[in-house]
C-alpha positions in Angstrom: 94.9 116.7 82.3 95.4 117.3 86.0 98.9 117.7 87.3 99.6 115.0 89.9 102.5 115.4 92.4 105.0 112.5 92.3 105.1 110.1 95.3 107.7 110.5 97.9 109.7 107.4 97.3 112.2 106.3 99.9 115.2 105.4 97.8 116.9 103.5 100.7 113.8 101.2 101.1 113.6 100.8 97.3 117.2 99.7 97.2 116.7 97.4 100.2 113.7 95.8 98.4 115.8 95.3 95.2 118.6 93.7 97.2 116.2 91.4 99.1 114.5 90.4 95.8 117.9 89.6 94.3 118.8 87.3 97.2 115.4 85.6 97.0 115.6 85.0 93.3 119.3 84.4 92.9 120.3 81.1 91.3 117.4 78.7 91.2 115.1 80.9 93.3 114.0 77.7 95.0 113.8 77.4 98.8 112.8 74.3 100.8 112.0 73.7 104.5 111.1 70.4 106.2 107.7 70.2 107.9 108.6 69.1 111.4 104.9 68.3 112.1 104.7 65.8 109.2 103.6 62.4 110.5 104.9 60.3 107.5 101.4 59.6 106.1 99.3 62.7 106.0 100.1 66.3 105.2 103.3 67.6 103.7 106.8 66.5 104.3 108.3 69.8 103.0 107.2 73.3 102.0 108.6 74.8 98.8 109.0 78.4 97.7 110.0 79.3 94.1 110.6 82.9 93.2 111.6 84.7 90.0 112.0 88.2 88.8 108.8 89.4 87.1 109.2 90.7 83.5 107.1 93.6 84.7 109.2 94.4 87.7 109.1 93.0 91.2 108.9 89.3 91.9 106.5 86.4 91.4 106.5 83.2 93.3 104.6 80.0 94.3 104.4 78.4 97.7 103.8 74.7 97.6 103.8 71.6 99.7 105.4 68.2 98.9 103.0 65.4 99.9 103.6 62.0 101.3 103.5 60.4 97.8 105.9 63.1 96.5 103.0 65.0 94.8 103.3 68.8 94.8 100.3 71.0 95.8 100.4 74.7 95.1 99.0 76.8 98.0 99.7 80.4 97.0 100.9 82.6 94.2 102.8 85.6 95.4 103.4 88.9 93.6 105.3 91.9 95.0 106.2 95.1 93.2 106.8 98.8 93.9 103.8 101.0 93.4 105.3 104.2 91.9 102.3 106.3 92.9 102.6 105.6 96.6 106.3 104.5 96.9 105.0 101.3 98.8 105.8 97.7 98.0 102.5 96.0 97.1 102.1 92.4 98.4 99.5 90.1 96.8 98.9 86.5 97.8 96.2 84.5 95.9 95.3 80.9 96.2 92.6 78.3 95.9 91.3 79.2 99.4 91.5 83.0 99.4 93.7 86.1 99.0 95.6 88.9 100.8 96.6 92.3 99.6 98.9 94.5 101.7 102.2 96.4 101.7 105.6 94.8 102.5 108.4 96.8 104.2 112.1 96.5 103.7 113.9 98.4 106.4 117.2 96.7 105.5 118.3 94.4 102.6 118.1 91.3 104.8 114.6 91.7 106.3 111.1 91.9 104.9 108.0 92.5 107.2 104.4 92.3 106.1 101.2 92.4 108.1 98.1 91.4 106.1 94.5 90.1 106.3 94.1 86.7 104.7 90.5 86.6 103.4 89.3 83.1 102.8 86.7 82.2 100.2 84.0 81.7 102.9 84.5 85.3 104.1 86.6 84.4 107.2 89.6 86.7 107.9 92.9 85.9 109.6 95.4 88.6 110.4 99.0 87.5 109.8 102.3 89.1 110.6 105.4 87.7 108.7 109.0 88.5 109.1 111.5 87.0 106.7 115.2 87.4 107.5 118.2 86.3 105.5 120.6 84.5 107.9 123.1 84.1 105.0 122.9 83.7 101.2 121.4 80.2 101.5 119.3 80.4 104.7 116.1 82.4 105.1 114.2 82.5 108.5 110.4 83.0 108.6 108.7 84.1 111.8 105.0 84.3 111.7 102.2 85.3 114.0 98.4 85.0 113.6 96.1 87.3 115.5 93.5 85.6 117.8 90.4 87.8 117.7 89.0 86.2 120.9 92.0 86.9 123.1 93.1 90.0 121.2 96.7 88.6 121.1 99.2 87.6 118.5 99.9 83.8 118.5 103.4 82.8 117.5 103.6 80.2 114.8 106.5 77.7 114.3 109.7 79.4 113.0 110.7 78.1 109.5 114.3 77.9 108.4 114.4 77.7 104.6 117.4 76.4 102.6 118.1 77.5 99.1 118.3 74.6 96.6 120.9 75.2 93.9 
């Protein structure tokens, strides 16, 4: 058997991750935001995130949309966990239309950043940059950008203000 050196784990970032996960999953773990672009007939009136602590460590969640007829459509399943070999937080997003695998960063207990390539089932790739910031215990802000490969610039997406549902 080969001796393998242990990873250099940043204990501050690991603690920040744990505190962020705790805030995200505390209570119901359910977060909702109104879709300001909803026209009343087509699309989704609200977006929903539901997170829980995984029995294997880290968190698991589902991101959904609430339709005009109050039906719920699941978009993405999210998994995040600490990779003990690298000391990095692994981010996996998988859904009906594609997937993303990357690393998430927790520079403090109230903020999560993640840059990832979203690969669609048809092979198309979108580069995303997400920043999630806890404003308080019941408010989470999401700022997102998508990279435009033609202009070589990041395009700011609408900011979402999620509210925890108890």
